[in-house]
C-alpha angles and dihedrals in degrees: 000000000000088000122011113201123230120262097262095053092047091058091066094054125096116265094257093053092046090050092049091048091050092048092050090049089055092047091049092053089048090052093052091047093048095048094044092050091048091053093047092047093054098037099083095047091046092053091052094047101038104023089238137000122263122217089247092056090049091050091052092051088049091054092049092050090049089053090054090049091052089055088052091052093052092044090051091048091052092052093044103044104023121207102350124087126182140159096263093067123108095248089068093061111100123233110233123198096323110187118233113192112316102308106032134083133176130200130173151113142228112236119197112232098182091076091063135081108263105227092203093065088077086084122028119187090342094308122113115235112217092193092056091044089055091050092051091048092052090048091054091049090049086058091055097261111148116250092245094050091044092055091049093049093048091053093044095051091045090052089049090058105033121091101234130083097225112105121226119241094277099016136096134229135185094294091061095044091050089068095052126094095238093060092204112149125211109262092216086219139091117298113255101191131023088230087070089073090072088078093054118107111264096014119125130190090245094053092045090055089053091049098043098084091051105044138060138188104230135147109295093245090067096095100142125090126208104238089202093064105026118112122243088254092055093046092051089049094053094045117059114222092017106130119220089240092056091045090053090052090052090051090049092052091044091059089070099035119023123208113265093193140002092264089062088059100041089048089067095052121104116260090242094058124107126207147147106246090197087072093060128085139161094216130078122219101174128059133174116214113200127176154129130247121195128190118177107314096340127092128194126193123208136193120182126178111206133190111203109229128158130293093011135002116262122230109236092183137342130203121188115175 
């Protein structure tokens, strides 16, 4: 969708690629129509209320309309492909600098969150989950964090989320944070944004950047990962005795042939591996839509967390700045 080839070049592509290109062309036209109609619909009321529309207001309306379009894309995908999601589907193709009328442009992407480790599963209904703690520790070690540091970070993040004030062996609670310059106290509640982890004892900006592509902050009940979209690091964390090298080979093979069910995935695992198949899925429920809308000289950034329910995805939270 970021660049749709001309008709002659499309003719030389395989049928699947031609079909995807045609579909994305249709979706792009739908996006432009949706956004344009949203702007027109609000324009008259805005003139009456504001005496004119600023570029910033236009950019915000553009972002909201783009968010509605993203929900349409995920709804369409659900109806078209059923209960399997993978990284070769059209929703995973970024939108790049799409022109809207003469002054507007939209860019963005839909990022699957169900292929990531949900940091909030460390504590479920106030109770720490040792199995999830072990997964998080293995994920940290897969990212070259030393075992000692990984143990400390697991305890610190768990303490940040749990509801008591007693620190774990290598963790930190309010008493420790009170002595720090930042003066940010643990919320003793689920994490809302991954950026929140920067305040956790032992976390650094560099480590968070390494973690960011592999973790998500979702409702605690989201314990399953989509094995079609999970990184090699996440797969090796969820499967004991699965080396990172083997996990990378699985991901490489998956790029050409996605898993149609959980059995397809577990059938590729070494006999020595150990796992909980109930934590695997081939469908994604959570998606993060990020993007930028520009109108004239004003730019608006958006971030929308969606849970795909039928008939239409729900918005968990929405930030438009």
